[in-house]
DRENMAR-591490 format. One record per residue: y, x negated, z negated of N, C-alpha, C in turn. Coordinates in steps of 0.02 Angstrom, whole numbers, plus 50000, padded with zeros to 5 digits. Each point is the difference from the previous one (the first is absolute). Layout:
YXZYXZYXZ
...
This chain:
499415667457567500144994050016500114993649937
499834994750007500034997449933500774997350007
500294996849929500734998650007500074992150056
499514997549988500014993750046499944999850066
499725005450007499905000350081500484998250044
500595002449988500605001350026500324992250011
499784994149975500044994450008499454996650062
499515004350024499574997150028500115000950084
499554996150053500095003650071499525004249993
500415006250052499575006050000499274999050018
499565004549965499104999450026499974993550005
500054994649952499954992650004499264999649991
499585004349949499404998449972499525001750080
500215004450021499615002250073500094995250032
500484998050021500084993750062499574993049974
500064999149939499654993549961499325002550007
499705005549984499275001550018499744999450059
500505002550064499844997750058499974991950035
500514997149959499984992950020499174996749958
500065000149953499494998749974499125001350046
500035005250010499405003150044499954998050074
500674997850029500014997050063499764992349990
500084997349930499904993150006499474999449959
499665004349999499185000849971500054995849936
500435002349944500154997749951499875004749943
499634998849931499985004249954500204996449941
500605004249976500474994649947499665003549930
500064994549953499835002649937500335005249981
500705002050001500355005449966500195002150071
499975007349995500325004650066500825001449986
500374999750060500665000049992500355004749975
499475005549974500535006549962499844998949927
499494997049989499684997849937500464993249963
500154996850055500474992849978500685004249966
500315004350069500615002149968500055004449954
499625003749969499855004049960499934997249920
499724993650010499834993649939500584998649993
500464997050040500724997049993500615005849994
499795005550005500505004850000500375000350058
500154995650053500344998950059500534996349987
499874994249951500464994549983499844993750060
499564999950013499734994450042500285000650075
500254995550032500335002650075499574996450031
499374997249976499584999150050499265001349983
499585002350043499255001149967499704992950014
499654998849971499564993849977499195001449980
499654995850025499265002849979499534992950036
499544998749963499474997050072499545005450022
499844998350057499495004350024499384996550043
499555003550029499344996250022500055003050083
499774994450047500025003450062499145003150014
499975004050008499435003150017499524996950044
500324996750046499584997150036499834993150008
500434997249964499904992149985499834998849932
500115004349961499914999849930500484993949966
500544998750024500464996049985500515003249934
500194996849967500635003949953500664996150008
500455004950001500654997350024500515003549962
500644999050004500615001749981500125005150023
500275006949979500335005150063500705002649952
500554999350038500685001049985500125007350033
500475004449984500555004350049500415001649946
500645002150047500495000649972500055008149973
500375001649948500045007649964500655001449991
500404997149977500575001349985500625000850063
500225006549996500295001350086500864998749992
500034993049981500654995949993500054994350043
500764998650031500144993350018499764993649964
500055001749928499834992949969499114999449991
499625005749999499304999650007499754995850070
500205003550050500024996150075500124995750000
500604996649982500124992050008499604996149956
499795001749954499594994949947499405001050040
499715005450025499384998650036499854995450068
500645002750028500034995850056500244994149989
500074998149949500324992149978499334996249977
499595004749965499434995549975499484998950055
499975004550041499624998350083500234995550034
500605000350016500124993850046500024994949967
500214997349934500104994249971499084997749994
499635004249974499294997449989499784998550074
500065003350051499814998550062500244994750020
500494998449993500494993450034499804992649955
499875000049956499654996549939499244999450011
499565003750011499205000450006499914996950083
500545000650022499804997650094500144991750001
500254995349954499994994750004500564997349967
500225002249955500394995649950499744993949988
500444995049996499754993349977499834997449945
500295004749961499884998249908499685005249985
500045006250024499785007549958499525003950049
499634997750030499685004350044499375000449960
499764995049962499485002349977500075000849924
500665003049982499975002449920500235008250024
499925002750058500135006949992499375004050033
500025006549984499325003150031500165001950096
499514999450019499885000650069500285006750008
500275001950067500235007650009499335001250061
499745006950003499395001150049500635004550060
500205005749961500245004850044500665004149971
500465002850020500465002449985500365003950037
500295006049984500715003550033500425000549969
500744999750030500595000849968500465004950039
499585005850014500275006750029500325002049951
500755002650027500385003649941499635006149965
499865000149924499665005549972499285000150003
499794994850040499284998949990499754992349996
500144996449956499964993650008499284999349945
499804995950024499084996949959500014992450030
499684998549944499604993550014499454997249975
499584998050019499274996449980500064993149991
500004995649944499774995249996499564995549953
499894993150012499404998649956499935002049925
499435000749991500025000349914499714995549968
500434996549973499974993049971499575001149941
499434994249983499535002449927500464997449946
500314994950030500394995749936500465005249966
499794998749916500515004349952500584998949989
500625004949982500594998350002500104996149935
500434997449998500124995449922500095005549959
500535004650000500215003849937500275006450024
500675000149972500365007450020500684996949997
500465005749985500644998650027500354994949950
499694998949944500374998149937499644993449980
499304999149995499774994849988499304997350031
499534995249994499534996550027499455004149968
499375000450020499215003249979499534992949997
500234999150078499674993350004500254993249984
499844995449955500434997549983500044993150026
500444998250036499944993950042500004993949958
499664995250023500034993349964500494993250014
499964996549977500334995250030499874996050055
499195000950013499884995550065500085004550054
500325006649994500155003750048500844999650026
500224997549962500774997150023500065000050070
499694993250020500204998250063499795008850061
499665001849992499875006950038500635005049989
500334999749945500455004449996500604997750032
500204992349989500544997650040499955000950058
499384998250024499945000450075500185006150030
499845005749973500175007750010500775002849990
500084996849952500835000950001500644996350035
499674993950028500254995450039499875004250086
499525002250001499865003650067500575005749993
499965005849954500455004650000500674997150021
500194994949996500674998250030500185000250061
499545000150026499864999650082499935008150035
500245004749986499765006350022500415000750064
499675001950049500295000950071500315005649995
500805001650047500145005150009499705004750056
500175007450004499665002150051500685003950041
499934999150070500625001350046500205007349986
500595002249998500205005750003499915002549931
499754996949951499705005249925500504997749961
500355006249960500384999549955499824996549944
500174996149956499734999449933500705000349936
499765005849956500404999249945500434993549959
500425000650005500484995649961500035001149925
499744996249959500045001649921500704994249995
500605001249994500444995949997500385001049927
500574996850005500104999149912500215004749970
500355005250035500045006449980499495003749975
499554999450039499275003449974499804996049937
499944994650014499724995549945500495001249931
500554999349996500335002649933500005007250000
500105003750022499955007949990499295001249969
499524998250038499345002349958499924995949934
500154991550000500094997049932500195003949943
500835002550013500334999949952499685007649981
499905004450037499675006849990499444998249953
499554996450010499394999349949500114998349939
500554994750006500174997549937500435005349957
500345005150027500405005249945499475004549992
499475000350031499435005949983499474995149930
500174995949995499504995049968500384995749946
500475002349983500614995749969499754999649919
499645003849981499635001949929499574992350009
499864997050047499494991949972500304993849993
500835001750013500184995150007500624999949947
500254994749957500714999649978500585000550059
500515002349967500645001050046500214993350024
499894993049966500234996150030499524996450057
499155001949990499604998150040500215007050059
500285003250020500065006050044500534996450042
500694999049957500404996450017499984994250048
499674994549976499784993850036499705002850067
499405004950014499715001150043500475002850050
500415004749984500355002750057500574995950014
500314994649947500314993950045499734996150040
499314997949997499604993850033499855007150062
499995002850006499885006750048500564998750061
500545001849961500705000050046500244991850015
499684995449956500414994650032499424995950062
499595005950022499384995750021500305006250061
500275004150024500175005850055499934996050059
500744995550017499974996750079499414994150014
499724998649961499454996550004499415004750027
499895005349950499445004050044500085002650054
500775001950009500065002950064500004995650073
500054994149962499804995650077499314998650003
499665001249960499344999149994499385003550014
500415007450010499405005050006499915002750080
499774993250029499875000850076499234995750014
499585000849939499454996650016499525007050009
499535000450037499325003550025499414997349948
499935006349945499744999949950499325006050009
499464999649959499565005449994500295006049949
500194998949956500595002549945499565004349964
499285000850000499705003249948499264994549985
500064995050005499554994349973499684999649912
499885005249977499715000649933499224999950013
499484998949951499444997250001499595007550018
500285006350010499655004050034499984999650083
500414997250024500064997550073499524993550022
499754995649937499804993050019499235002749989
499684997850048499324999550002499704992849987
499704999249951499664991349976499194999450016
499874996250048499334999250026499924991749964
499364998449998499704992849973500494994350058
500175001050061500274995850027500735000550020
500185005950025500535004450041500315004549940
500645002650015500425003949982500345004250046
499815007149983500325006050056500605003049988
500585000750038500445005049971499985006650061
500145005549949499885007050059500735004249970
500095003850022500455006049996500734995850031
500214999350055500594998350022500505004850019
499975005449965500645005550034500554999349957
500154997049944500704997249976500124993250027
499744996850049500334993350018500865002150008
500314995149982500735001949999500384991950010
500694999850004500404995549993500315000149939
499834993949952500155000149925500064991850004
500014997249932500184992149981499204998250014
500054993850026499184997150016499474999449941
500325001149939499714998649936499595006849963
500135005550042499925007449991499345000049998
499454997250035499175000749977499904995449954
500164995149995500014994549938500105003649932
500555002949993500335003149944499575005349977
499845004050058499575007049977499315000349980
499584993550029499464997249968500014997549937
500654994349993499954998949938499955004849947
500425003349992499975005549961499385002749973
499595000050048499215002449974499524994849970
500404993849988499564994849954500215000049942
499925007049955500264999049929499574997749964
499454998650017499134997949968499784994850015
500554996150040499654993850041500664995550003
500074997949933500594995049990499714992250032
499374999349989499934992350043499955001550069
499685004050025500055002150089500934999550008
500235004349974500825002450022500314993250020
499834995349939500344994249990499904994550062
499364999050001499674995150046500155003450072
499905005650002500265004150082500734998750017
500514999149948500684999750029500104992449992
499644996349976500064993850008499714997850063
499545001350021499584998750061500305000850054
500225006649999500465004650061500734994550013
500324997749940500604996049996499854993050041
499314998549985500094992450024499675002050079
499685004450009499825002850076500565000150039
500315004650004500755002250019500464995050023
500265001350061500694997250001500595002049999
500115006449968500605003549982500075001049928
500064994049960499795000049938500635002149959
500734999150048500675002749957499915006849986
499815004250077499995006849999499575001149943
499394997850000499615003049947500214999149922
500324995849992500524998749935500395004549994
500375003050049500575004449980499825006350017
499505002450031499895007450002499325003349984
499514993849966499545003249981500005003249940
500484997249950500195004449935500485006050005
500225001850054500335005650032499515005650018
499364997650037499545004050020499575002449946
499914993949953499505003149941500435005049956
500704998249994500235003349958500135010050034
500085000350062499895004950022499365005149997
499374996250006499485003849993499785001849910
500284993249967499855002449921500405007449986
500524999250020500555007149997499635006850015
499684997450066499635006550040499445002349943
499724995749978499204999249960500315002949949
500584998749951500145003049941500265005950002
500305002150052500225006850017499635004950000
499394997950046499525003950005499395002149948
499834995149965499724999549968499925003449920
500924999950005500235003249927499985006850013
500285001450069500285008949986499495003950040
499314996950030499465003450047499384996849957
499525004850014499354998149973499674997850044
499504995449996499734996250051499245001049992
499555003050030499234996850010499744994449993
500404997750036499804991150030499894995449921
500284999549968499954995649934499905006749927
499534993649951500025003549953500414999749950
500185002149951500444998449951500284992549978
499504997049980500024992049999500274997350048
499625001050068500174997550059500885001650021
500215005949996500645001450008500404996249944
499984999549941500374995149965499914992750021
499634998750024499954992550006500334999550076
500005004150047500515000150050500575000149996
500255005849945500824998549990500064994949945
499694997349972500324995749956500154992650057
499464999650042500254995650045500555001450039
499945006050026500695000550047500755000649961
499965001249935500704998749953500014992949986
499574994649991500124993150021500224998150061
499815003150044500344997350072500655002950014
500135005149967500815002149987500324996149965
499654997049946500574998249960500114993050031
499514996250032500044992850015500194999850087
500195004850023500184999750069500734995450008
500455002649955500664995450013500044995349984
499404995149960499974993349981499814996550069
499805003550063499844996450039499194997950013
499784998650065499314997150026499644995649920
500304995649983499794995449945499675003549940
500195006349995499745005449939499345001950018
499894998850062499315005150042499294994649969
500304992950010499444996050027499784998549919
500095003949951499675000149933499925007249963
500135005250047500065005749967499315001950002
């Protein structure tokens, strides 16, 4: 028995094989091979698959990890995607369609539309470079993400001020060598001064994982996938995460912020909380890239992402105006 198998649902590969056969699906990678390739780290199996009867390509998911967190994430992704795809007035055309699913405990799976549009990039940066002409598309999308519907009787994790400060301060301690003592002190003071404001505003439903790896870009439409981390947080959370991926897009990110500001009615909240959301993800990126290797970036790309993230941290206490020309 492999050491990672203790994290898996018992006999999960055999179960998924049976489901695939029942659905007439031939996957690009079999469950057992997927689990072995990722050494059990992935909490769900994900593959494109072909329907042997129709010839249609789809995306198939199934839960792998035997814990409540994995179960809740899988169920949340399915329920939110199902609700959005069935007729949300702003987002129904920006999410993949669901074809079938099961939420039976320990036997969860999902079949959804296989979108042909490529993803913009990865967790840290864009690979497909957006142009200024595409700014209205992104403004429209991030405006739409402010209107996520709640699901009755579903519990959303709330990332409150205690969470915000604990993660931010913990990351800053681990990467203290990247900043001077005065810069660290200024950042910590800024975070603590914002505590009560963060606590009162971490009530908005957000995607929570809105980086370029989860945004698919087409000539006329953008799509958002992977809704498993939908949470209650600052309403600028998704904007801040996306902004951190624009290290190599200075013209686009400035125009994006300017256009978004003109488009929304909650300008005061954007000015107050966007710098805090950007700071949170900048510290996350710096911690992850400083202490952990990643295959998503070349050494040159990693340096560029970290340089931009450091600039975000140093400017966050200066307020929204500093970001208009960053």
